C-alpha positions in Angstrom: 97.3 19.7 45.0 97.3 19.5 41.2 95.9 23.0 40.9 98.4 24.4 43.4 101.3 22.6 41.6 100.2 24.1 38.2 99.7 27.6 39.6 103.2 27.5 41.2 105.1 26.4 38.2 105.6 22.7 38.8 106.2 21.0 35.5 106.2 17.5 36.9 104.9 15.7 40.0 104.9 12.2 41.5 101.3 11.1 41.9 99.6 9.3 44.8 98.5 5.8 44.0 95.3 6.9 42.3 95.0 6.9 38.6 92.5 9.8 38.7 95.2 12.1 40.3 97.6 11.3 37.5 94.9 12.1 34.9 94.2 15.4 36.6 97.8 16.3 36.4 98.1 15.3 32.8 94.9 17.2 31.9 96.3 20.3 33.7 99.5 20.1 31.6 101.8 18.7 34.4 103.9 15.7 33.6 103.7 12.7 35.9 107.1 11.5 37.0 105.9 8.3 38.6 102.9 6.7 40.2 103.2 4.4 43.2 101.5 1.0 43.1 98.5 0.7 45.4 99.5 -2.6 47.0 103.1 -3.6 47.8 103.2 -5.0 51.3 102.1 -8.5 50.3 103.8 -8.9 46.9 106.3 -11.2 48.6 103.9 -13.0 50.8 104.5 -16.7 51.4 100.8 -17.2 51.0 100.2 -17.9 47.4 96.5 -16.7 47.4 97.5 -13.4 49.1 100.4 -12.9 46.7 98.2 -13.6 43.6 95.4 -11.2 44.8 97.9 -8.4 45.3 99.5 -8.9 41.9 96.1 -8.9 40.3 95.2 -5.6 42.1 98.5 -4.0 41.0 97.9 -5.3 37.4 94.5 -3.6 37.4 96.0 -0.4 38.7 98.8 -0.4 36.1 96.2 -0.7 33.3 94.2 2.2 34.8 97.3 4.4 35.1 98.2 3.5 31.5 94.7 4.3 30.3 94.9 7.9 31.7 98.4 8.5 30.2 100.7 7.6 33.0 102.7 4.9 31.2 106.3 5.6 31.9 107.2 5.0 35.5 105.7 3.0 38.3 107.3 3.0 41.7 107.4 -0.3 43.4 108.5 -1.1 46.9 108.3 -4.7 48.2 108.4 -5.6 51.9 108.7 -8.9 53.5 106.1 -9.5 56.2 108.3 -12.1 57.8 111.8 -10.7 58.3 113.2 -14.2 58.8 112.7 -15.0 55.1 
């Protein structure tokens, strides 16, 4: 997709939640508009251990994305597993 975007005049893309895709875009001269976090479904879990694990995973991903140059925007969606909460 990165190659196609560059060949078709895209100046900016939103990257999948993979730091390597953001790096490919940046290396190809395409700006990254935002990168979606890899884990979002359990960020509001009532289970503390689950919530802490997801936060740790997202934190690692944020550092990876930052290391490759995608520092500006991270897209976050949070969903409640229990709609009664």
